[in-house]
C-alpha positions, 0 to 999 in steps of 0.5 A: 140148401142144394145138398138138400134138394140133390139128396132128395132129387138122387133119392127119388131117381134111385127109388124109381129105377129100383122099382122099375129094373131092380137092384141088379140093374147097373143104372139102379146100382149107380143111381143108389150110390149117387144117392148115397154120396148126395146124402153124405155130402148133405150130412158133412154140410150139417144137415140131419137126415130128418132135414132130407127125409121128414117124418111121414107120421106113420111110425110103424112103416117100413121103407117099402110102405113109405115110399112107393105105392101099390101101383109103383109110384113114389109117394112124397116125391115130387119127381114121381107124381 
């Protein structure tokens, strides 16, 4: 289970950094790379993508629609309220 927790946490931190600093910022790029590595470790441990990112019930939402609200907070990520 620790693989899933790491992957979710890394993803939330990367999304927050991207929303606040943009893709060109070195910290955002590093957190995005860390999220990719954590997701890879979870996958290799036998977890499915839906274990890390459960379906939201909105099949038409794109990545921006499913993660960030207009106010900039990350929806569905406990670290961001």
